[in-house]
PDB file of N, H, CA, C and O in Angstrom:
ATOM      1  N   MET A   1      40.386-153.848  69.038  1.00  0.00           N
ATOM      2  CA  MET A   1      39.671-154.904  68.545  1.00  0.00           C
ATOM      3  C   MET A   1      38.544-155.263  69.689  1.00  0.00           C
ATOM      4  O   MET A   1      37.349-155.506  69.524  1.00  0.00           O
ATOM      5  N   ALA A   2      39.239-155.222  70.785  1.00  0.00           N
ATOM      6  H   ALA A   2      40.210-155.025  70.919  1.00  0.00           H
ATOM      7  CA  ALA A   2      37.955-155.622  71.831  1.00  0.00           C
ATOM      8  C   ALA A   2      36.740-155.066  71.943  1.00  0.00           C
ATOM      9  O   ALA A   2      35.780-155.634  72.465  1.00  0.00           O
ATOM     10  N   SER A   3      36.722-153.793  71.400  1.00  0.00           N
ATOM     11  H   SER A   3      37.502-153.331  70.976  1.00  0.00           H
ATOM     12  CA  SER A   3      35.360-152.894  71.717  1.00  0.00           C
ATOM     13  C   SER A   3      34.488-153.489  70.656  1.00  0.00           C
ATOM     14  O   SER A   3      33.294-153.192  70.684  1.00  0.00           O
ATOM     15  N   ILE A   4      34.969-154.355  69.652  1.00  0.00           N
ATOM     16  H   ILE A   4      35.939-154.596  69.629  1.00  0.00           H
ATOM     17  CA  ILE A   4      33.804-154.903  68.739  1.00  0.00           C
ATOM     18  C   ILE A   4      33.864-156.634  69.140  1.00  0.00           C
ATOM     19  O   ILE A   4      33.231-157.432  68.449  1.00  0.00           O
ATOM     20  N   GLY A   5      34.473-156.970  70.008  1.00  0.00           N
ATOM     21  H   GLY A   5      34.987-156.322  70.569  1.00  0.00           H
ATOM     22  CA  GLY A   5      34.227-158.181  70.544  1.00  0.00           C
ATOM     23  C   GLY A   5      35.286-159.348  70.108  1.00  0.00           C
ATOM     24  O   GLY A   5      34.960-160.528  70.241  1.00  0.00           O
ATOM     25  N   ALA A   6      36.464-159.010  69.625  1.00  0.00           N
ATOM     26  H   ALA A   6      36.729-158.052  69.518  1.00  0.00           H
ATOM     27  CA  ALA A   6      37.475-159.754  68.860  1.00  0.00           C
ATOM     28  C   ALA A   6      38.722-159.849  69.992  1.00  0.00           C
ATOM     29  O   ALA A   6      39.141-158.877  70.621  1.00  0.00           O
ATOM     30  N   ALA A   7      39.231-161.249  70.116  1.00  0.00           N
ATOM     31  H   ALA A   7      38.890-162.039  69.605  1.00  0.00           H
ATOM     32  CA  ALA A   7      40.572-161.430  71.252  1.00  0.00           C
ATOM     33  C   ALA A   7      41.699-161.577  69.843  1.00  0.00           C
ATOM     34  O   ALA A   7      41.725-162.433  68.958  1.00  0.00           O
ATOM     35  N   VAL A   8      42.300-160.750  69.997  1.00  0.00           N
ATOM     36  H   VAL A   8      42.280-160.054  70.716  1.00  0.00           H
ATOM     37  CA  VAL A   8      43.426-160.641  69.070  1.00  0.00           C
ATOM     38  C   VAL A   8      44.914-160.753  69.486  1.00  0.00           C
ATOM     39  O   VAL A   8      45.482-160.211  70.434  1.00  0.00           O
ATOM     40  N   THR A   9      45.435-161.644  68.483  1.00  0.00           N
ATOM     41  H   THR A   9      44.973-162.085  67.713  1.00  0.00           H
ATOM     42  CA  THR A   9      46.936-162.028  68.893  1.00  0.00           C
ATOM     43  C   THR A   9      47.708-161.747  67.619  1.00  0.00           C
ATOM     44  O   THR A   9      47.353-161.758  66.440  1.00  0.00           O
ATOM     45  N   LEU A  10      48.853-161.494  68.195  1.00  0.00           N
ATOM     46  H   LEU A  10      49.142-161.484  69.153  1.00  0.00           H
ATOM     47  CA  LEU A  10      49.887-161.162  67.157  1.00  0.00           C
ATOM     48  C   LEU A  10      50.450-162.626  66.228  1.00  0.00           C
ATOM     49  O   LEU A  10      50.893-163.609  66.822  1.00  0.00           O
ATOM     50  N   ARG A  11      50.373-162.579  65.169  1.00  0.00           N
ATOM     51  H   ARG A  11      50.012-161.780  64.687  1.00  0.00           H
ATOM     52  CA  ARG A  11      50.577-163.949  64.663  1.00  0.00           C
ATOM     53  C   ARG A  11      52.037-164.045  64.428  1.00  0.00           C
ATOM     54  O   ARG A  11      52.594-163.198  63.729  1.00  0.00           O
ATOM     55  N   SER A  12      52.771-165.140  65.032  1.00  0.00           N
ATOM     56  H   SER A  12      52.319-165.828  65.600  1.00  0.00           H
ATOM     57  CA  SER A  12      54.028-165.102  64.747  1.00  0.00           C
ATOM     58  C   SER A  12      54.776-166.563  64.589  1.00  0.00           C
ATOM     59  O   SER A  12      54.118-167.535  64.957  1.00  0.00           O
ATOM     60  N   LYS A  13      55.917-166.761  64.141  1.00  0.00           N
ATOM     61  H   LYS A  13      56.452-165.971  63.842  1.00  0.00           H
ATOM     62  CA  LYS A  13      56.368-168.104  63.978  1.00  0.00           C
ATOM     63  C   LYS A  13      57.758-168.048  64.391  1.00  0.00           C
ATOM     64  O   LYS A  13      58.474-167.096  64.081  1.00  0.00           O
ATOM     65  N   ASP A  14      58.075-168.806  64.922  1.00  0.00           N
ATOM     66  H   ASP A  14      57.494-169.580  65.174  1.00  0.00           H
ATOM     67  CA  ASP A  14      59.618-169.188  65.237  1.00  0.00           C
ATOM     68  C   ASP A  14      59.845-167.932  66.415  1.00  0.00           C
ATOM     69  O   ASP A  14      60.995-167.515  66.547  1.00  0.00           O
ATOM     70  N   GLY A  15      58.965-167.451  67.099  1.00  0.00           N
ATOM     71  H   GLY A  15      58.030-167.790  66.992  1.00  0.00           H
ATOM     72  CA  GLY A  15      59.218-166.346  68.013  1.00  0.00           C
ATOM     73  C   GLY A  15      59.126-165.000  67.137  1.00  0.00           C
ATOM     74  O   GLY A  15      58.938-164.037  67.881  1.00  0.00           O
ATOM     75  N   ARG A  16      59.178-164.756  66.206  1.00  0.00           N
ATOM     76  H   ARG A  16      59.331-165.538  65.601  1.00  0.00           H
ATOM     77  CA  ARG A  16      59.143-163.701  65.478  1.00  0.00           C
ATOM     78  C   ARG A  16      57.513-163.150  64.789  1.00  0.00           C
ATOM     79  O   ARG A  16      56.746-164.047  64.438  1.00  0.00           O
ATOM     80  N   PRO A  17      57.067-161.696  64.629  1.00  0.00           N
ATOM     81  CA  PRO A  17      56.258-161.627  64.171  1.00  0.00           C
ATOM     82  C   PRO A  17      55.861-161.859  62.670  1.00  0.00           C
ATOM     83  O   PRO A  17      56.722-161.315  61.979  1.00  0.00           O
ATOM     84  N   VAL A  18      55.048-162.360  62.012  1.00  0.00           N
ATOM     85  H   VAL A  18      54.348-162.802  62.573  1.00  0.00           H
ATOM     86  CA  VAL A  18      54.918-162.674  60.569  1.00  0.00           C
ATOM     87  C   VAL A  18      54.367-161.384  60.125  1.00  0.00           C
ATOM     88  O   VAL A  18      53.429-160.835  60.703  1.00  0.00           O
ATOM     89  N   MET A  19      55.090-160.808  58.870  1.00  0.00           N
ATOM     90  H   MET A  19      55.851-161.254  58.400  1.00  0.00           H
ATOM     91  CA  MET A  19      54.900-159.850  58.277  1.00  0.00           C
ATOM     92  C   MET A  19      54.507-159.912  56.639  1.00  0.00           C
ATOM     93  O   MET A  19      55.209-160.591  55.890  1.00  0.00           O
ATOM     94  N   THR A  20      53.486-159.255  56.190  1.00  0.00           N
ATOM     95  H   THR A  20      52.916-158.704  56.799  1.00  0.00           H
ATOM     96  CA  THR A  20      53.260-159.570  54.791  1.00  0.00           C
ATOM     97  C   THR A  20      54.482-158.837  54.029  1.00  0.00           C
ATOM     98  O   THR A  20      55.325-158.100  54.540  1.00  0.00           O
ATOM     99  N   ASP A  21      54.362-159.229  52.667  1.00  0.00           N
ATOM    100  H   ASP A  21      53.677-159.828  52.252  1.00  0.00           H
ATOM    101  CA  ASP A  21      55.332-158.359  51.740  1.00  0.00           C
ATOM    102  C   ASP A  21      55.614-157.146  51.602  1.00  0.00           C
ATOM    103  O   ASP A  21      56.663-156.624  51.226  1.00  0.00           O
ATOM    104  N   GLN A  22      54.330-156.553  52.020  1.00  0.00           N
ATOM    105  H   GLN A  22      53.477-156.977  52.325  1.00  0.00           H
ATOM    106  CA  GLN A  22      54.275-154.904  52.267  1.00  0.00           C
ATOM    107  C   GLN A  22      55.041-154.564  53.329  1.00  0.00           C
ATOM    108  O   GLN A  22      55.509-153.440  53.153  1.00  0.00           O
ATOM    109  N   GLY A  23      55.471-155.200  54.669  1.00  0.00           N
ATOM    110  H   GLY A  23      55.091-156.113  54.812  1.00  0.00           H
ATOM    111  CA  GLY A  23      55.703-154.961  56.024  1.00  0.00           C
ATOM    112  C   GLY A  23      54.658-154.856  57.043  1.00  0.00           C
ATOM    113  O   GLY A  23      54.878-154.419  58.173  1.00  0.00           O
ATOM    114  N   ASN A  24      53.621-155.225  56.668  1.00  0.00           N
ATOM    115  H   ASN A  24      53.442-155.580  55.751  1.00  0.00           H
ATOM    116  CA  ASN A  24      52.360-155.242  57.783  1.00  0.00           C
ATOM    117  C   ASN A  24      52.529-156.299  58.529  1.00  0.00           C
ATOM    118  O   ASN A  24      52.982-157.369  58.121  1.00  0.00           O
ATOM    119  N   LEU A  25      52.121-156.020  59.833  1.00  0.00           N
ATOM    120  H   LEU A  25      51.753-155.151  60.164  1.00  0.00           H
ATOM    121  CA  LEU A  25      51.968-157.137  60.614  1.00  0.00           C
ATOM    122  C   LEU A  25      50.522-157.799  60.525  1.00  0.00           C
ATOM    123  O   LEU A  25      49.536-157.238  60.047  1.00  0.00           O
ATOM    124  N   LEU A  26      50.552-159.006  61.028  1.00  0.00           N
ATOM    125  H   LEU A  26      51.353-159.463  61.415  1.00  0.00           H
ATOM    126  CA  LEU A  26      49.585-159.974  60.731  1.00  0.00           C
ATOM    127  C   LEU A  26      48.823-159.845  62.103  1.00  0.00           C
ATOM    128  O   LEU A  26      49.469-159.701  63.141  1.00  0.00           O
ATOM    129  N   LEU A  27      47.589-159.890  62.105  1.00  0.00           N
ATOM    130  H   LEU A  27      47.064-160.007  61.262  1.00  0.00           H
ATOM    131  CA  LEU A  27      46.981-159.864  63.698  1.00  0.00           C
ATOM    132  C   LEU A  27      45.654-161.150  63.336  1.00  0.00           C
ATOM    133  O   LEU A  27      44.979-161.270  62.314  1.00  0.00           O
ATOM    134  N   ASP A  28      45.641-161.855  64.423  1.00  0.00           N
ATOM    135  H   ASP A  28      46.189-161.757  65.254  1.00  0.00           H
ATOM    136  CA  ASP A  28      44.428-163.011  64.212  1.00  0.00           C
ATOM    137  C   ASP A  28      43.425-162.381  65.372  1.00  0.00           C
ATOM    138  O   ASP A  28      43.814-161.960  66.461  1.00  0.00           O
ATOM    139  N   ALA A  29      42.013-162.405  64.898  1.00  0.00           N
ATOM    140  H   ALA A  29      41.697-162.747  64.013  1.00  0.00           H
ATOM    141  CA  ALA A  29      41.023-161.763  65.580  1.00  0.00           C
ATOM    142  C   ALA A  29      40.058-162.963  65.614  1.00  0.00           C
ATOM    143  O   ALA A  29      39.525-163.433  64.609  1.00  0.00           O
ATOM    144  N   ALA A  30      39.885-163.423  66.906  1.00  0.00           N
ATOM    145  H   ALA A  30      40.318-163.041  67.723  1.00  0.00           H
ATOM    146  CA  ALA A  30      39.089-164.424  67.172  1.00  0.00           C
ATOM    147  C   ALA A  30      37.532-163.756  67.514  1.00  0.00           C
ATOM    148  O   ALA A  30      37.392-163.066  68.524  1.00  0.00           O
ATOM    149  N   PHE A  31      36.544-163.985  66.716  1.00  0.00           N
ATOM    150  H   PHE A  31      36.658-164.545  65.895  1.00  0.00           H
ATOM    151  CA  PHE A  31      35.069-163.158  66.876  1.00  0.00           C
ATOM    152  C   PHE A  31      34.468-164.598  67.282  1.00  0.00           C
ATOM    153  O   PHE A  31      33.452-164.128  67.795  1.00  0.00           O
ATOM    154  N   GLY A  32      34.356-165.567  67.400  1.00  0.00           N
ATOM    155  H   GLY A  32      35.181-165.949  66.983  1.00  0.00           H
ATOM    156  CA  GLY A  32      33.449-166.680  67.868  1.00  0.00           C
ATOM    157  C   GLY A  32      32.339-166.527  66.777  1.00  0.00           C
ATOM    158  O   GLY A  32      32.453-166.070  65.640  1.00  0.00           O
ATOM    159  N   PRO A  33      31.318-166.987  67.366  1.00  0.00           N
ATOM    160  CA  PRO A  33      30.137-167.400  66.260  1.00  0.00           C
ATOM    161  C   PRO A  33      29.621-165.953  65.800  1.00  0.00           C
ATOM    162  O   PRO A  33      29.452-165.169  66.734  1.00  0.00           O
ATOM    163  N   MET A  34      29.371-165.518  64.639  1.00  0.00           N
ATOM    164  H   MET A  34      29.509-166.155  63.880  1.00  0.00           H
ATOM    165  CA  MET A  34      29.123-164.042  64.031  1.00  0.00           C
ATOM    166  C   MET A  34      27.727-164.274  63.729  1.00  0.00           C
ATOM    167  O   MET A  34      27.327-165.198  63.021  1.00  0.00           O
ATOM    168  N   GLU A  35      26.830-163.200  64.423  1.00  0.00           N
ATOM    169  H   GLU A  35      27.155-162.450  64.998  1.00  0.00           H
ATOM    170  CA  GLU A  35      25.402-162.942  63.998  1.00  0.00           C
ATOM    171  C   GLU A  35      25.208-162.365  62.906  1.00  0.00           C
ATOM    172  O   GLU A  35      24.165-162.657  62.320  1.00  0.00           O
ATOM    173  N   ASN A  36      26.031-161.477  62.346  1.00  0.00           N
ATOM    174  H   ASN A  36      26.878-161.240  62.822  1.00  0.00           H
ATOM    175  CA  ASN A  36      26.011-160.726  61.167  1.00  0.00           C
ATOM    176  C   ASN A  36      27.184-160.484  60.752  1.00  0.00           C
ATOM    177  O   ASN A  36      27.638-159.401  61.123  1.00  0.00           O
ATOM    178  N   PRO A  37      28.065-161.336  59.887  1.00  0.00           N
ATOM    179  CA  PRO A  37      29.297-161.529  59.260  1.00  0.00           C
ATOM    180  C   PRO A  37      29.496-159.749  58.506  1.00  0.00           C
ATOM    181  O   PRO A  37      30.425-158.964  58.696  1.00  0.00           O
ATOM    182  N   ALA A  38      28.282-159.571  57.663  1.00  0.00           N
ATOM    183  H   ALA A  38      27.528-160.209  57.508  1.00  0.00           H
ATOM    184  CA  ALA A  38      28.362-158.288  56.874  1.00  0.00           C
ATOM    185  C   ALA A  38      28.674-157.217  57.572  1.00  0.00           C
ATOM    186  O   ALA A  38      29.567-156.465  57.182  1.00  0.00           O
ATOM    187  N   ALA A  39      28.093-157.026  58.527  1.00  0.00           N
ATOM    188  H   ALA A  39      27.367-157.637  58.844  1.00  0.00           H
ATOM    189  CA  ALA A  39      28.284-156.080  59.568  1.00  0.00           C
ATOM    190  C   ALA A  39      29.181-155.789  59.953  1.00  0.00           C
ATOM    191  O   ALA A  39      29.567-154.627  60.082  1.00  0.00           O
ATOM    192  N   LEU A  40      29.864-156.961  60.294  1.00  0.00           N
ATOM    193  H   LEU A  40      29.551-157.905  60.190  1.00  0.00           H
ATOM    194  CA  LEU A  40      31.162-156.866  61.047  1.00  0.00           C
ATOM    195  C   LEU A  40      32.323-156.601  60.173  1.00  0.00           C
ATOM    196  O   LEU A  40      33.361-156.117  60.622  1.00  0.00           O
ATOM    197  N   ALA A  41      32.137-156.960  58.735  1.00  0.00           N
ATOM    198  H   ALA A  41      31.293-157.353  58.369  1.00  0.00           H
ATOM    199  CA  ALA A  41      33.246-156.447  57.628  1.00  0.00           C
ATOM    200  C   ALA A  41      32.985-155.176  57.611  1.00  0.00           C
ATOM    201  O   ALA A  41      34.031-154.544  57.760  1.00  0.00           O
ATOM    202  N   GLU A  42      31.870-154.357  57.473  1.00  0.00           N
ATOM    203  H   GLU A  42      31.020-154.870  57.352  1.00  0.00           H
ATOM    204  CA  GLU A  42      31.596-152.889  57.383  1.00  0.00           C
ATOM    205  C   GLU A  42      32.649-152.608  58.519  1.00  0.00           C
ATOM    206  O   GLU A  42      33.759-152.191  58.187  1.00  0.00           O
ATOM    207  N   GLN A  43      32.367-152.805  59.765  1.00  0.00           N
ATOM    208  H   GLN A  43      31.465-153.144  60.035  1.00  0.00           H
ATOM    209  CA  GLN A  43      32.789-152.351  60.645  1.00  0.00           C
ATOM    210  C   GLN A  43      34.282-152.269  60.967  1.00  0.00           C
ATOM    211  O   GLN A  43      34.841-151.448  61.694  1.00  0.00           O
ATOM    212  N   LEU A  44      34.911-153.470  60.156  1.00  0.00           N
ATOM    213  H   LEU A  44      34.457-154.137  59.565  1.00  0.00           H
ATOM    214  CA  LEU A  44      36.538-153.709  60.040  1.00  0.00           C
ATOM    215  C   LEU A  44      37.002-152.848  58.922  1.00  0.00           C
ATOM    216  O   LEU A  44      38.086-152.267  58.981  1.00  0.00           O
ATOM    217  N   ASN A  45      36.138-152.749  57.822  1.00  0.00           N
ATOM    218  H   ASN A  45      35.258-153.222  57.774  1.00  0.00           H
ATOM    219  CA  ASN A  45      36.466-151.907  56.558  1.00  0.00           C
ATOM    220  C   ASN A  45      36.573-150.233  57.194  1.00  0.00           C
ATOM    221  O   ASN A  45      37.493-149.508  56.818  1.00  0.00           O
ATOM    222  N   GLY A  46      35.678-149.815  58.039  1.00  0.00           N
ATOM    223  H   GLY A  46      34.930-150.404  58.345  1.00  0.00           H
ATOM    224  CA  GLY A  46      35.757-148.302  58.587  1.00  0.00           C
ATOM    225  C   GLY A  46      36.948-148.144  59.651  1.00  0.00           C
ATOM    226  O   GLY A  46      37.041-147.050  60.208  1.00  0.00           O
ATOM    227  N   ARG A  47      37.682-148.954  59.911  1.00  0.00           N
ATOM    228  H   ARG A  47      37.607-149.843  59.458  1.00  0.00           H
ATOM    229  CA  ARG A  47      38.616-148.897  61.028  1.00  0.00           C
ATOM    230  C   ARG A  47      39.901-148.440  60.326  1.00  0.00           C
ATOM    231  O   ARG A  47      40.273-148.903  59.247  1.00  0.00           O
ATOM    232  N   ALA A  48      40.590-147.440  61.063  1.00  0.00           N
ATOM    233  H   ALA A  48      40.288-147.064  61.939  1.00  0.00           H
ATOM    234  CA  ALA A  48      41.686-147.012  60.655  1.00  0.00           C
ATOM    235  C   ALA A  48      43.063-147.915  60.694  1.00  0.00           C
ATOM    236  O   ALA A  48      43.490-147.880  61.848  1.00  0.00           O
ATOM    237  N   GLY A  49      43.772-148.582  59.982  1.00  0.00           N
ATOM    238  H   GLY A  49      43.425-148.610  59.044  1.00  0.00           H
ATOM    239  CA  GLY A  49      44.979-149.516  60.245  1.00  0.00           C
ATOM    240  C   GLY A  49      44.753-150.706  59.803  1.00  0.00           C
ATOM    241  O   GLY A  49      45.651-151.549  59.807  1.00  0.00           O
ATOM    242  N   ILE A  50      43.684-150.934  59.412  1.00  0.00           N
ATOM    243  H   ILE A  50      42.955-150.249  59.410  1.00  0.00           H
ATOM    244  CA  ILE A  50      43.381-152.360  58.973  1.00  0.00           C
ATOM    245  C   ILE A  50      43.461-152.330  57.459  1.00  0.00           C
ATOM    246  O   ILE A  50      42.837-151.430  56.896  1.00  0.00           O
ATOM    247  N   VAL A  51      44.093-153.128  56.784  1.00  0.00           N
ATOM    248  H   VAL A  51      44.600-153.858  57.241  1.00  0.00           H
ATOM    249  CA  VAL A  51      44.381-153.194  55.426  1.00  0.00           C
ATOM    250  C   VAL A  51      43.377-154.258  54.687  1.00  0.00           C
ATOM    251  O   VAL A  51      42.898-154.027  53.577  1.00  0.00           O
ATOM    252  N   GLU A  52      43.108-155.488  55.457  1.00  0.00           N
ATOM    253  H   GLU A  52      43.497-155.676  56.358  1.00  0.00           H
ATOM    254  CA  GLU A  52      42.147-156.410  55.105  1.00  0.00           C
ATOM    255  C   GLU A  52      41.827-157.230  56.091  1.00  0.00           C
ATOM    256  O   GLU A  52      42.473-157.370  57.129  1.00  0.00           O
ATOM    257  N   HIS A  53      40.587-157.925  55.722  1.00  0.00           N
ATOM    258  H   HIS A  53      40.063-157.811  54.878  1.00  0.00           H
ATOM    259  CA  HIS A  53      40.160-159.026  56.548  1.00  0.00           C
ATOM    260  C   HIS A  53      39.974-160.296  55.824  1.00  0.00           C
ATOM    261  O   HIS A  53      39.958-160.447  54.602  1.00  0.00           O
ATOM    262  N   GLY A  54      39.845-161.143  56.695  1.00  0.00           N
ATOM    263  H   GLY A  54      39.858-161.020  57.688  1.00  0.00           H
ATOM    264  CA  GLY A  54      39.567-162.531  55.982  1.00  0.00           C
ATOM    265  C   GLY A  54      38.275-162.945  55.941  1.00  0.00           C
ATOM    266  O   GLY A  54      38.046-164.147  55.807  1.00  0.00           O
ATOM    267  N   LEU A  55      37.289-162.070  56.044  1.00  0.00           N
ATOM    268  H   LEU A  55      37.475-161.093  56.153  1.00  0.00           H
ATOM    269  CA  LEU A  55      35.910-162.317  55.583  1.00  0.00           C
ATOM    270  C   LEU A  55      35.548-162.209  54.216  1.00  0.00           C
ATOM    271  O   LEU A  55      35.377-161.123  53.662  1.00  0.00           O
ATOM    272  N   PHE A  56      35.415-163.422  53.604  1.00  0.00           N
ATOM    273  H   PHE A  56      35.554-164.304  54.055  1.00  0.00           H
ATOM    274  CA  PHE A  56      35.244-163.487  52.055  1.00  0.00           C
ATOM    275  C   PHE A  56      34.060-163.563  51.640  1.00  0.00           C
ATOM    276  O   PHE A  56      33.792-164.350  50.732  1.00  0.00           O
ATOM    277  N   LEU A  57      33.079-162.750  52.224  1.00  0.00           N
ATOM    278  H   LEU A  57      33.297-162.111  52.962  1.00  0.00           H
ATOM    279  CA  LEU A  57      31.541-162.695  52.065  1.00  0.00           C
ATOM    280  C   LEU A  57      31.221-162.958  50.681  1.00  0.00           C
ATOM    281  O   LEU A  57      31.622-162.171  49.824  1.00  0.00           O
ATOM    282  N   GLY A  58      30.424-164.159  50.309  1.00  0.00           N
ATOM    283  H   GLY A  58      30.098-164.798  51.006  1.00  0.00           H
ATOM    284  CA  GLY A  58      29.421-164.178  49.025  1.00  0.00           C
ATOM    285  C   GLY A  58      30.500-164.966  47.831  1.00  0.00           C
ATOM    286  O   GLY A  58      30.050-165.165  46.703  1.00  0.00           O
ATOM    287  N   LEU A  59      31.794-165.348  48.140  1.00  0.00           N
ATOM    288  H   LEU A  59      32.160-165.187  49.057  1.00  0.00           H
ATOM    289  CA  LEU A  59      32.712-165.750  47.369  1.00  0.00           C
ATOM    290  C   LEU A  59      32.478-167.354  47.008  1.00  0.00           C
ATOM    291  O   LEU A  59      32.302-167.871  45.905  1.00  0.00           O
ATOM    292  N   ALA A  60      32.535-167.933  48.272  1.00  0.00           N
ATOM    293  H   ALA A  60      32.678-167.513  49.168  1.00  0.00           H
ATOM    294  CA  ALA A  60      32.600-169.201  48.377  1.00  0.00           C
ATOM    295  C   ALA A  60      31.413-169.889  48.127  1.00  0.00           C
ATOM    296  O   ALA A  60      30.477-169.471  48.809  1.00  0.00           O
ATOM    297  N   ARG A  61      31.104-170.951  47.254  1.00  0.00           N
ATOM    298  H   ARG A  61      31.864-171.291  46.700  1.00  0.00           H
ATOM    299  CA  ARG A  61      29.908-171.904  46.825  1.00  0.00           C
ATOM    300  C   ARG A  61      29.721-173.366  47.510  1.00  0.00           C
ATOM    301  O   ARG A  61      28.665-173.997  47.565  1.00  0.00           O
ATOM    302  N   ASP A  62      31.094-173.793  48.062  1.00  0.00           N
ATOM    303  H   ASP A  62      31.951-173.280  48.017  1.00  0.00           H
ATOM    304  CA  ASP A  62      30.889-174.857  48.702  1.00  0.00           C
ATOM    305  C   ASP A  62      32.097-174.833  49.947  1.00  0.00           C
ATOM    306  O   ASP A  62      33.190-174.344  49.662  1.00  0.00           O
ATOM    307  N   VAL A  63      31.890-175.303  51.137  1.00  0.00           N
ATOM    308  H   VAL A  63      31.002-175.700  51.369  1.00  0.00           H
ATOM    309  CA  VAL A  63      32.644-175.195  52.053  1.00  0.00           C
ATOM    310  C   VAL A  63      32.580-176.847  52.578  1.00  0.00           C
ATOM    311  O   VAL A  63      31.561-177.523  52.435  1.00  0.00           O
ATOM    312  N   ILE A  64      33.596-177.269  53.084  1.00  0.00           N
ATOM    313  H   ILE A  64      34.423-176.720  53.200  1.00  0.00           H
ATOM    314  CA  ILE A  64      34.176-178.596  53.736  1.00  0.00           C
ATOM    315  C   ILE A  64      34.284-178.076  55.038  1.00  0.00           C
ATOM    316  O   ILE A  64      34.950-177.048  55.154  1.00  0.00           O
ATOM    317  N   VAL A  65      33.717-178.619  56.148  1.00  0.00           N
ATOM    318  H   VAL A  65      33.175-179.454  56.053  1.00  0.00           H
ATOM    319  CA  VAL A  65      33.818-178.489  57.595  1.00  0.00           C
ATOM    320  C   VAL A  65      34.199-179.752  58.358  1.00  0.00           C
ATOM    321  O   VAL A  65      33.453-180.729  58.415  1.00  0.00           O
ATOM    322  N   ALA A  66      35.202-179.696  58.846  1.00  0.00           N
ATOM    323  H   ALA A  66      35.808-178.902  58.800  1.00  0.00           H
ATOM    324  CA  ALA A  66      35.334-180.992  59.635  1.00  0.00           C
ATOM    325  C   ALA A  66      35.404-180.553  60.981  1.00  0.00           C
ATOM    326  O   ALA A  66      36.010-179.551  61.359  1.00  0.00           O
ATOM    327  N   GLY A  67      34.506-181.654  61.975  1.00  0.00           N
ATOM    328  H   GLY A  67      34.013-182.468  61.668  1.00  0.00           H
ATOM    329  CA  GLY A  67      34.560-181.312  63.386  1.00  0.00           C
ATOM    330  C   GLY A  67      34.556-182.891  64.124  1.00  0.00           C
ATOM    331  O   GLY A  67      34.944-183.901  63.537  1.00  0.00           O
ATOM    332  N   LYS A  68      34.128-182.867  65.276  1.00  0.00           N
ATOM    333  H   LYS A  68      33.814-182.047  65.752  1.00  0.00           H
ATOM    334  CA  LYS A  68      33.970-183.700  66.100  1.00  0.00           C
ATOM    335  C   LYS A  68      33.229-184.981  65.541  1.00  0.00           C
ATOM    336  O   LYS A  68      33.524-186.175  65.495  1.00  0.00           O
ATOM    337  N   GLU A  69      31.891-184.055  65.040  1.00  0.00           N
ATOM    338  H   GLU A  69      31.652-183.085  65.077  1.00  0.00           H
ATOM    339  CA  GLU A  69      30.737-184.822  64.356  1.00  0.00           C
ATOM    340  C   GLU A  69      30.981-185.395  63.212  1.00  0.00           C
ATOM    341  O   GLU A  69      30.000-186.046  62.853  1.00  0.00           O
ATOM    342  N   GLY A  70      32.117-185.459  62.257  1.00  0.00           N
ATOM    343  H   GLY A  70      32.914-184.931  62.549  1.00  0.00           H
ATOM    344  CA  GLY A  70      32.334-185.773  61.199  1.00  0.00           C
ATOM    345  C   GLY A  70      32.789-184.671  60.129  1.00  0.00           C
ATOM    346  O   GLY A  70      33.393-183.661  60.489  1.00  0.00           O
ATOM    347  N   ILE A  71      32.501-184.897  58.946  1.00  0.00           N
ATOM    348  H   ILE A  71      32.010-185.717  58.653  1.00  0.00           H
ATOM    349  CA  ILE A  71      32.711-183.860  58.052  1.00  0.00           C
ATOM    350  C   ILE A  71      31.179-183.642  57.239  1.00  0.00           C
ATOM    351  O   ILE A  71      30.338-184.441  56.829  1.00  0.00           O
ATOM    352  N   ARG A  72      31.271-182.293  57.233  1.00  0.00           N
ATOM    353  H   ARG A  72      31.954-181.644  57.565  1.00  0.00           H
ATOM    354  CA  ARG A  72      29.929-181.741  56.755  1.00  0.00           C
ATOM    355  C   ARG A  72      30.327-181.074  54.978  1.00  0.00           C
ATOM    356  O   ARG A  72      31.310-180.341  54.872  1.00  0.00           O
ATOM    357  N   HIS A  73      29.746-181.307  54.100  1.00  0.00           N
ATOM    358  H   HIS A  73      28.947-181.903  54.186  1.00  0.00           H
ATOM    359  CA  HIS A  73      29.900-180.310  52.797  1.00  0.00           C
ATOM    360  C   HIS A  73      28.654-179.471  52.851  1.00  0.00           C
ATOM    361  O   HIS A  73      27.590-180.045  53.084  1.00  0.00           O
ATOM    362  N   LEU A  74      28.678-178.140  52.654  1.00  0.00           N
ATOM    363  H   LEU A  74      29.543-177.675  52.464  1.00  0.00           H
ATOM    364  CA  LEU A  74      27.761-177.284  52.420  1.00  0.00           C
ATOM    365  C   LEU A  74      27.861-176.484  51.301  1.00  0.00           C
ATOM    366  O   LEU A  74      28.880-175.853  51.019  1.00  0.00           O
ATOM    367  N   GLU A  75      26.776-176.485  50.608  1.00  0.00           N
ATOM    368  H   GLU A  75      25.948-176.998  50.838  1.00  0.00           H
ATOM    369  CA  GLU A  75      26.816-175.766  49.164  1.00  0.00           C
ATOM    370  C   GLU A  75      26.077-174.568  49.257  1.00  0.00           C
ATOM    371  O   GLU A  75      25.118-174.513  50.027  1.00  0.00           O
ATOM    372  N   ARG A  76      26.362-173.736  48.661  1.00  0.00           N
ATOM    373  H   ARG A  76      27.141-173.781  48.035  1.00  0.00           H
ATOM    374  CA  ARG A  76      25.493-172.738  48.208  1.00  0.00           C
ATOM    375  C   ARG A  76      24.865-172.478  46.823  1.00  0.00           C
ATOM    376  O   ARG A  76      25.548-172.258  45.823  1.00  0.00           O
ATOM    377  N   HIS A  77      23.404-172.520  46.833  1.00  0.00           N
ATOM    378  H   HIS A  77      22.849-172.698  47.646  1.00  0.00           H
ATOM    379  CA  HIS A  77      22.927-172.630  45.388  1.00  0.00           C
ATOM    380  C   HIS A  77      22.400-171.398  45.017  1.00  0.00           C
ATOM    381  O   HIS A  77      21.695-170.729  45.773  1.00  0.00           O
ATOM    382  N   ALA A  78      22.740-171.031  43.767  1.00  0.00           N
ATOM    383  H   ALA A  78      23.313-171.575  43.153  1.00  0.00           H
ATOM    384  CA  ALA A  78      22.677-169.398  43.295  1.00  0.00           C
ATOM    385  C   ALA A  78      21.152-169.176  43.285  1.00  0.00           C
ATOM    386  O   ALA A  78      20.690-168.076  42.982  1.00  0.00           O
TER     387      ALA A  78
END
């Protein structure tokens, strides 16, 4: 995944890999700020071995972001 800009780590708990109910390993991929999330989602969908990704594009209408500057509430208007 480094070829598309991700720093990947194996998700673990208590020193053991975390697996899905179907026995798949979970990998966390840190991409940093994304200029084009839709294009990245297409790239991930086209790669062998990736069952699903967490880019849930177009689904959320409200987002609450907490950071050093406080809390922001972002809303998407249809």
